[in-house]
C-alpha positions as CSV (number, residue, x, y, z in Angstrom):
1,K,-117.0,52.4,73.3
2,P,-118.2,50.0,75.5
3,L,-114.8,48.7,77.9
4,G,-113.5,45.3,78.4
5,V,-112.4,44.8,75.3
6,G,-108.7,43.5,76.5
7,I,-110.8,41.1,79.3
8,V,-112.7,39.7,76.1
9,C,-109.7,39.5,73.8
10,T,-107.7,37.5,76.9
11,A,-111.0,35.3,77.3
12,N,-111.0,34.2,73.5
13,R,-107.4,33.3,73.4
14,I,-108.3,30.7,75.7
15,Q,-111.6,30.1,73.7
16,E,-113.6,31.1,76.8
17,A,-115.4,34.2,75.0
18,S,-118.7,33.8,73.8
19,E,-119.3,34.6,69.9
20,E,-121.4,37.4,71.1
21,A,-118.6,39.1,73.1
22,M,-116.5,38.7,70.9
23,A,-118.4,40.4,68.1
24,Q,-118.8,43.3,70.3
25,A,-115.6,43.5,71.1
26,I,-114.7,43.9,67.3
27,R,-117.3,46.1,66.4
28,S,-116.0,48.3,69.0
29,M,-112.4,48.0,67.7
30,T,-113.2,48.4,64.2
31,T,-115.6,51.4,64.9
32,L,-114.0,54.8,64.0
33,N,-114.0,57.6,66.8
34,K,-114.9,59.9,63.8
35,Y,-118.4,60.2,63.9
36,A,-118.1,61.0,68.0
37,S,-115.3,63.5,67.7
38,E,-117.8,65.2,64.9
39,V,-120.8,65.7,67.3
40,V,-118.4,66.6,70.7
41,R,-116.7,69.3,68.4
42,K,-120.1,71.1,68.2
43,Y,-119.8,71.8,71.9
44,Q,-117.4,73.6,74.5
45,V,-114.4,70.7,75.1
46,H,-112.5,71.6,78.2
47,G,-110.4,68.0,77.2
48,C,-110.4,64.9,75.0
49,T,-108.9,61.4,74.8
50,D,-108.8,58.2,73.3
51,V,-108.7,55.1,75.9
52,T,-106.2,53.1,74.8
53,G,-103.2,51.2,76.3
54,F,-103.4,53.0,80.1
55,G,-107.4,52.3,80.3
56,F,-109.9,54.3,81.5
57,L,-108.4,55.5,84.8
58,G,-104.9,55.7,83.6
59,H,-106.2,58.0,80.6
60,L,-108.6,59.9,82.8
61,L,-105.6,60.9,85.5
62,E,-104.1,62.2,82.5
63,M,-106.7,64.6,81.4
64,L,-107.0,65.8,85.0
65,G,-103.3,66.6,85.7
66,D,-102.5,68.3,89.1
67,A,-105.1,70.7,88.8
68,Y,-108.2,68.8,88.8
69,S,-110.0,65.9,90.9
70,A,-113.1,63.4,89.5
71,R,-115.9,61.3,90.7
72,V,-116.7,58.6,88.5
73,E,-120.1,56.7,88.6
74,S,-118.8,53.6,87.7
75,S,-122.4,52.4,87.6
76,Q,-122.7,54.4,84.5
77,V,-119.5,53.5,82.9
78,P,-120.5,51.4,79.1
79,Y,-118.6,48.2,78.9
80,I,-119.2,44.8,76.9
81,P,-121.4,42.6,79.7
82,E,-119.6,39.4,79.7
83,A,-116.7,41.5,80.5
84,F,-117.7,41.4,83.9
85,D,-117.9,37.8,84.3
86,Y,-114.5,37.0,82.4
87,A,-112.7,39.4,84.7
88,G,-114.5,37.3,87.9
89,E,-112.5,34.1,86.1
90,F,-109.2,36.3,86.1
91,Y,-109.1,36.3,82.5
92,L,-106.7,39.3,83.2
93,T,-103.6,40.9,81.3
94,A,-100.5,41.6,82.3
95,A,-100.9,45.5,81.1
96,A,-104.1,46.1,83.2
97,Q,-102.1,45.0,86.5
98,R,-99.1,47.2,85.3
99,N,-102.1,50.2,85.0
100,R,-103.2,49.5,88.3
101,N,-100.1,49.7,89.7
102,H,-98.8,52.8,88.1
103,V,-102.2,54.2,88.6
104,G,-101.2,53.7,92.7
105,E,-102.8,55.9,95.3
106,D,-104.3,58.4,92.9
107,V,-107.3,56.0,93.1
108,Q,-109.7,55.2,95.7
109,F,-112.4,52.6,95.2
110,F,-115.9,52.3,97.2
111,E,-117.8,49.4,97.1
112,V,-116.7,48.5,93.7
113,P,-116.4,45.0,92.9
114,F,-113.2,43.7,92.0
115,E,-114.6,42.9,88.2
116,M,-115.4,46.3,87.7
117,E,-112.2,47.5,89.4
118,E,-110.3,45.2,86.7
119,I,-112.6,46.9,83.7
120,L,-111.7,50.4,84.4
121,F,-108.0,49.3,84.4
122,D,-108.3,47.0,81.2
123,P,-105.9,48.3,78.3
124,Q,-108.1,48.9,75.3
125,T,-107.1,48.7,71.4
126,S,-108.7,51.5,69.3
127,G,-111.0,52.6,72.6
128,G,-113.3,55.5,72.7
129,L,-113.3,59.3,73.3
130,L,-113.4,60.3,77.2
131,V,-114.6,63.8,77.0
132,S,-114.2,66.8,79.2
133,I,-117.4,68.8,78.5
134,E,-119.3,72.0,79.7
135,K,-122.0,70.5,81.6
136,S,-124.8,72.7,80.4
137,D,-123.7,70.7,77.2
138,A,-123.6,67.5,78.3
139,E,-127.4,66.4,78.1
140,Q,-127.5,67.7,74.8
141,C,-124.2,66.1,73.4
142,L,-125.2,63.0,75.0
143,E,-128.7,62.6,72.9
144,E,-126.8,63.4,69.7
145,L,-124.4,60.4,70.0
146,K,-127.3,58.3,71.0
147,A,-129.0,59.0,68.2
148,L,-126.2,57.8,65.5
149,G,-126.4,54.5,68.1
150,L,-123.3,54.9,69.9
151,P,-122.6,53.6,73.3
152,C,-122.6,56.4,75.6
153,A,-123.0,57.7,79.1
154,I,-122.2,60.6,81.5
155,V,-119.9,58.6,83.7
156,G,-118.5,61.4,86.3
157,E,-117.6,65.3,87.2
158,H,-114.8,67.1,87.9
159,E,-113.9,69.8,89.6
160,K,-111.0,72.1,90.6
161,I,-108.3,71.5,93.8
162,Y,-107.7,74.2,96.1
163,G,-104.8,74.0,98.4
164,R,-102.3,71.3,98.2
165,C,-103.9,68.2,97.6
166,K,-103.2,65.4,95.8
167,R,-105.5,64.2,92.6
168,K,-108.0,61.4,93.5
169,T,-110.4,59.4,91.3
170,V,-113.3,57.6,92.9
171,S,-115.6,55.2,91.7
172,D,-118.8,53.6,92.5
173,S,-119.8,50.1,91.7
174,G,-121.8,48.2,89.0
175,S,-122.5,45.8,86.9
176,G,-124.4,45.3,83.9
177,D,-124.9,46.2,80.1
178,E,-123.4,48.4,78.0
179,K,-125.5,51.3,78.4
180,N,-126.5,51.5,82.4
181,A,-124.0,49.2,84.0
182,G,-125.8,48.3,87.9
183,T,-127.1,50.0,90.7
184,D,-127.1,53.7,91.1
185,G,-125.2,55.7,93.9
186,R,-123.2,59.0,94.4
187,I,-119.9,59.9,95.3
188,R,-118.6,63.4,97.3
189,Y,-115.5,64.4,97.2
190,R,-114.1,66.8,99.8
191,R,-111.1,68.6,101.1
192,D,-110.3,68.6,104.8
193,T,-108.6,71.4,106.7
194,G,-105.1,69.6,106.5
195,G,-105.2,70.1,102.7
196,Q,-105.6,66.4,102.3
197,C,-108.3,64.7,99.7
198,H,-111.1,62.1,101.4
199,C,-114.1,61.0,99.6
200,R,-116.9,59.1,100.7
201,A,-120.2,57.3,99.1
202,E,-123.5,57.8,99.7
203,S,-126.3,55.5,98.3
204,G,-128.8,57.2,96.3
205,E,-131.1,57.0,92.9
206,N,-129.2,58.4,90.6
207,G,-127.7,61.4,92.9
208,K,-125.3,64.0,90.8
209,T,-123.7,66.8,92.3
210,K,-123.1,69.5,89.8
211,T,-119.4,71.1,89.1
212,A,-117.5,72.4,86.8
213,G,-117.9,70.0,84.0
214,M,-119.1,67.0,83.4
215,F,-116.9,63.4,81.5
216,L,-118.9,61.8,78.6
217,G,-117.9,58.2,78.0
218,T,-118.3,57.9,74.2
219,T,-117.9,55.7,71.0
220,G,-117.4,56.7,67.3
């Protein structure tokens, strides 16, 4: 499901949310994950969770554990378009700030606008599924989900951590509509000889590095 439900509902409490944005939020909250799960279970899934109170990044870190790192292309993350504008007006929740503090140094952002950071930390009510799926299955699974009219995308990749290295989640910037939010870019993840993790961002046209698995942001 598209992110940004918490931000839109906050704007609505002070009568700043548009009818269209609130309708999208309600549609997201009232759509069951049943339909997406029925599609996803046909494929080789490494992990799956629903994105709720800890936001996208909090639940992603929970999935990764201590053994994996992830690269997220935030330009591919579905979200309610007006949530970006509302975040810029600081219509934010205390829960999102707690999520930011909780994630702490486990996440690094590169050229990500503040508004998109807030969307990735935004707590969701009845949020969609975040699925780690075998990369060879990712595109076909995505097409099935799209055929059902569900907002979804391949939003990143994960890989095994070797040596003593903290897990990091990194994100490249974007803003836009539910299906494709903004500019394209690529994040690369590397480990130096001292075992510390570093990330760097490179601009490019839909560049992706193939790794052990793919994350799908789905609805249902």
